C-alpha positions as CSV (number, residue, x, y, z in Angstrom):
1,M,-20.7,-7.1,0.9
2,K,-18.1,-7.1,-1.9
3,I,-14.5,-6.2,-1.2
4,A,-12.0,-5.5,-4.0
5,Y,-8.3,-6.2,-3.6
6,L,-5.1,-6.3,-5.6
7,G,-5.1,-9.8,-6.9
8,P,-4.8,-12.5,-8.0
9,K,-5.5,-15.1,-5.3
10,A,-2.8,-15.6,-2.8
11,S,-1.4,-12.0,-3.2
12,F,-0.3,-10.3,0.0
13,T,-3.2,-7.9,-0.4
14,Q,-5.6,-10.9,-0.4
15,L,-4.1,-12.1,2.8
16,A,-4.7,-8.7,4.4
17,A,-8.2,-8.5,3.0
18,S,-9.0,-11.9,4.4
19,Q,-7.9,-10.8,7.9
20,I,-10.0,-7.6,7.7
21,F,-13.1,-9.2,6.0
22,P,-13.0,-12.9,6.9
23,N,-16.7,-13.4,6.0
24,E,-17.2,-11.1,3.0
25,E,-16.9,-11.8,-0.8
26,L,-13.4,-10.9,-1.9
27,V,-13.1,-9.7,-5.6
28,P,-9.6,-9.7,-7.1
29,Q,-8.5,-6.8,-9.3
30,S,-5.7,-6.7,-11.8
31,S,-4.2,-3.4,-10.6
32,I,-4.5,-0.8,-7.8
33,L,-6.3,1.5,-10.3
34,D,-8.9,-1.2,-10.9
35,C,-9.5,-1.3,-7.1
36,F,-10.2,2.4,-7.0
37,N,-12.4,2.3,-10.1
38,A,-14.4,-0.6,-8.6
39,V,-15.2,1.5,-5.6
40,K,-15.9,4.6,-7.8
41,N,-18.3,2.6,-10.0
42,N,-20.1,0.9,-7.1
43,E,-19.0,-2.5,-8.3
44,V,-17.8,-3.2,-4.7
45,D,-18.4,-1.7,-1.3
46,K,-14.8,-1.3,-0.3
47,A,-11.3,-2.1,-1.5
48,V,-8.0,-3.1,0.2
49,V,-4.8,-1.7,-1.3
50,P,-1.2,-1.5,-0.2
51,L,-0.1,2.0,1.0
52,E,3.5,1.7,2.4
53,N,6.3,-0.8,2.9
54,S,8.9,-0.5,5.6
55,I,11.8,-1.1,3.2
56,E,10.7,0.6,0.0
57,G,8.4,3.3,1.3
58,T,5.1,4.5,0.0
59,V,3.3,2.9,-2.9
60,S,3.2,5.9,-5.2
61,M,0.2,4.8,-7.3
62,T,-1.9,4.4,-4.2
63,L,-1.0,7.9,-3.0
64,D,-1.8,9.4,-6.5
65,Y,-5.2,7.7,-6.6
66,L,-6.0,8.9,-3.1
67,Y,-5.6,12.4,-4.6
68,D,-7.5,11.7,-7.8
69,F,-10.5,9.7,-6.4
70,E,-13.2,10.8,-4.0
71,V,-12.6,8.1,-1.4
72,F,-11.9,7.8,2.3
73,I,-9.7,5.6,4.4
74,E,-11.6,3.4,6.9
75,T,-8.8,1.5,8.6
76,E,-5.1,0.4,8.2
77,L,-3.5,-3.0,8.8
78,I,0.2,-3.7,9.2
79,M,1.3,-7.1,8.0
80,P,4.7,-8.8,8.1
81,I,6.0,-9.6,4.6
82,A,8.1,-12.8,3.8
83,H,9.3,-13.3,0.3
84,H,10.3,-16.7,-1.1
85,L,12.0,-17.7,-4.4
86,M,10.1,-20.4,-6.3
87,I,10.2,-22.3,-9.6
88,H,8.1,-24.8,-11.4
89,P,8.7,-28.3,-10.0
90,D,9.7,-29.6,-13.4
91,N,12.7,-27.3,-13.4
92,E,15.9,-27.3,-11.5
93,T,17.3,-23.9,-12.6
94,F,16.0,-20.6,-13.8
95,E,17.1,-17.9,-16.2
96,K,14.8,-15.0,-15.2
97,V,13.1,-13.7,-12.0
98,I,9.6,-12.3,-12.2
99,S,7.7,-10.4,-9.5
100,H,6.1,-7.1,-8.5
101,P,8.6,-4.2,-8.5
102,Q,8.3,-3.8,-4.7
103,A,9.2,-7.4,-4.1
104,L,12.1,-7.2,-6.5
105,A,13.3,-4.1,-4.7
106,Q,12.9,-5.7,-1.3
107,T,15.0,-8.7,-2.3
108,F,17.6,-6.8,-4.4
109,H,20.6,-7.6,-2.1
110,F,19.8,-11.3,-1.9
111,R,19.6,-11.5,-5.7
112,Y,22.7,-9.5,-6.2
113,D,24.7,-11.7,-3.8
114,H,23.4,-15.1,-5.2
115,F,22.1,-14.5,-8.7
116,K,23.8,-11.3,-9.9
117,D,23.7,-12.2,-13.6
118,I,20.1,-13.4,-13.8
119,P,17.8,-10.6,-15.1
120,S,14.5,-9.6,-13.5
121,Q,11.2,-8.6,-14.9
122,D,8.4,-6.5,-13.3
123,F,5.0,-8.0,-13.1
124,S,1.6,-6.8,-11.8
125,S,1.7,-8.6,-8.4
126,T,3.7,-11.3,-6.6
127,A,0.9,-13.8,-6.9
128,A,0.4,-13.1,-10.6
129,S,4.1,-13.8,-11.1
130,A,3.7,-17.2,-9.4
131,K,0.7,-18.0,-11.5
132,L,2.6,-17.1,-14.6
133,V,5.5,-19.4,-13.7
134,S,3.1,-22.3,-13.0
135,E,1.4,-21.9,-16.3
136,N,4.7,-21.9,-18.3
137,P,6.8,-24.9,-17.2
138,Q,8.6,-24.8,-20.5
139,E,10.1,-21.4,-19.5
140,K,13.0,-21.4,-16.9
141,W,11.4,-18.7,-14.8
142,A,11.4,-18.0,-11.1
143,A,8.9,-16.0,-9.1
144,I,9.2,-14.1,-5.8
145,A,6.0,-14.5,-3.8
146,N,4.6,-15.7,-0.5
147,R,4.2,-19.3,0.7
148,Y,0.5,-19.3,-0.1
149,S,1.2,-18.6,-3.7
150,A,3.6,-21.5,-3.9
151,K,1.0,-23.8,-2.4
152,L,-1.9,-22.5,-4.6
153,Y,0.0,-22.7,-7.9
154,G,2.1,-25.8,-7.1
155,L,5.5,-24.2,-7.2
156,K,8.7,-25.4,-5.5
157,I,10.3,-23.0,-3.0
158,I,14.1,-23.0,-3.5
159,H,15.0,-20.2,-1.2
160,E,13.0,-19.0,1.8
161,N,12.8,-15.5,3.5
162,I,14.9,-13.7,0.9
163,Q,13.8,-10.2,1.9
164,D,16.8,-8.0,2.6
165,F,15.6,-6.9,6.0
166,E,13.9,-9.0,8.7
167,Q,11.6,-6.2,9.7
168,N,9.7,-6.1,6.5
169,H,6.1,-4.9,6.9
170,T,3.5,-3.4,4.6
171,K,0.6,-1.2,5.5
172,F,-2.7,-1.9,3.8
173,I,-5.7,0.5,3.9
174,V,-9.4,0.0,3.3
175,I,-11.0,2.6,1.1
176,S,-14.6,3.4,0.4
177,K,-16.9,6.3,-0.5
178,S,-18.2,6.6,3.1
179,K,-16.6,8.3,6.1
180,E,-16.7,5.2,8.2
181,N,-14.2,4.2,10.9
182,L,-13.8,0.4,10.6
183,N,-12.9,-1.3,13.9
184,L,-11.1,-4.6,13.8
185,D,-10.7,-7.4,16.4
186,L,-6.9,-7.1,16.2
187,P,-4.3,-5.3,18.3
188,K,-4.7,-1.5,17.8
189,T,-1.3,0.3,17.5
190,S,-2.4,3.9,16.9
191,E,-5.0,6.2,15.4
192,K,-4.5,8.9,12.9
193,T,-6.0,11.5,10.6
194,S,-4.9,11.5,7.0
195,L,-5.0,14.7,4.9
196,I,-3.9,15.7,1.4
197,I,-2.9,19.4,1.3
198,T,-2.2,21.4,-1.9
199,L,-0.6,24.8,-1.4
200,P,-2.1,27.7,-3.4
201,E,1.2,28.5,-5.1
202,D,4.9,27.8,-4.8
203,H,6.0,30.6,-2.6
204,A,8.6,31.0,0.2
205,G,7.3,29.8,3.6
206,G,4.1,28.3,2.3
207,L,4.8,24.8,3.6
208,H,6.2,26.3,6.8
209,Q,2.9,28.1,7.4
210,V,1.0,24.9,7.1
211,L,3.2,23.0,9.4
212,S,3.1,25.8,11.9
213,V,-0.7,25.2,12.2
214,F,0.0,21.8,13.6
215,A,3.1,22.8,15.6
216,W,1.6,25.5,17.8
217,R,-1.3,23.1,18.6
218,K,1.2,20.4,19.6
219,M,-0.3,18.0,17.0
220,N,2.3,15.4,16.1
221,L,2.8,14.6,12.4
222,S,3.8,10.9,11.9
223,K,4.2,11.3,8.1
224,I,4.6,14.0,5.5
225,E,5.3,13.2,1.9
226,S,5.2,15.2,-1.3
227,R,4.0,13.9,-4.6
228,T,4.0,15.8,-7.9
229,L,0.8,17.1,-9.2
230,K,1.9,16.2,-12.8
231,T,1.0,19.7,-13.9
232,G,4.6,21.0,-14.2
233,L,7.9,21.0,-12.4
234,G,7.7,22.2,-8.8
235,N,4.0,21.5,-8.3
236,Y,3.2,19.1,-5.5
237,F,0.6,17.9,-3.1
238,F,1.4,16.7,0.5
239,F,0.1,13.6,2.2
240,I,0.1,14.2,5.9
241,N,-0.7,11.9,8.9
242,V,-1.6,13.5,12.2
243,A,-1.0,11.0,14.9
244,S,-3.6,11.6,17.6
245,E,-7.2,11.2,18.5
246,W,-9.7,13.4,16.6
247,H,-10.6,16.5,18.6
248,H,-13.7,18.1,17.2
249,V,-12.6,21.6,18.1
250,L,-8.8,21.4,17.9
251,S,-8.5,19.2,14.8
252,Q,-11.3,21.0,12.9
253,N,-9.8,24.4,13.7
254,A,-6.4,23.3,12.4
255,I,-8.0,22.3,9.1
256,D,-10.0,25.6,8.9
257,E,-6.8,27.6,9.5
258,I,-5.0,25.8,6.7
259,I,-7.9,26.5,4.4
260,S,-7.8,30.2,5.4
261,L,-4.1,30.3,4.3
262,G,-5.4,29.5,0.8
263,S,-4.5,25.8,0.8
264,N,-6.8,23.1,-0.4
265,V,-7.4,20.4,2.2
266,K,-8.8,16.9,1.3
267,F,-9.9,15.0,4.4
268,L,-9.2,11.3,3.9
269,G,-10.4,10.1,7.2
270,H,-9.7,9.5,10.9
271,Y,-9.1,5.8,11.5
272,N,-7.3,3.2,13.6
273,E,-4.1,1.3,12.7
274,Y,-3.9,-2.4,13.6
275,A,-1.2,-5.0,13.5
276,F,-1.4,-8.6,12.4
277,S,1.2,-11.3,13.0
278,E,1.2,-14.7,11.3
């Protein structure tokens, strides 16, 4: 079985993918979009992509592609994230910091306190930034990435654990074309149902009506987030997690009632959430 993930090698997503699929072929992709396209075009069976970070929030691209692509979520894994500042071993100083936008945001205060005047540059992933630094020793660059990246690309860690908050975790999801529930041999923390809901039009009380469907059934929502439909100002879809077991009558009736209100409901799956500790 082939599993796509946001690469390159030693990225946080590869670490998550290797925990979920220790015996499968892992295929690195250059972007989250490439991961979704690989599933769509049957180049791989499944893909592992980041969904949310405890510091910076939802990965907006993943949310948008869950709306755009016909895929389902099979499982979710929470992993601790530790960022390190690394340079080429031939260098002693650096003049620019390169990393993924989320990693730069998660280490903003550290960089502001210690390297306020050194500019930063967004890159496709943390591991890719480490690879770039390793391939360009003539440039005085630093990368923010994990310890595996430093080892793989032969970089020198000059500051460890530079994330602004100790409780830094990222949720990774497995997507595929099938409505499968992937069970893992890891500690289960919860189970949930994920939905994308689009209101028929922007009218007073529309979202309230949808939320009332869950409220009177005492169905707890662990997440609700709006994203623009990119069709005009004020047009949104809503990503919702219902934190409970799937009840064939209760849960399905809730979806049916939302549809009867004129809203569009995209069922992304009912799945388990697991936690991994290094």
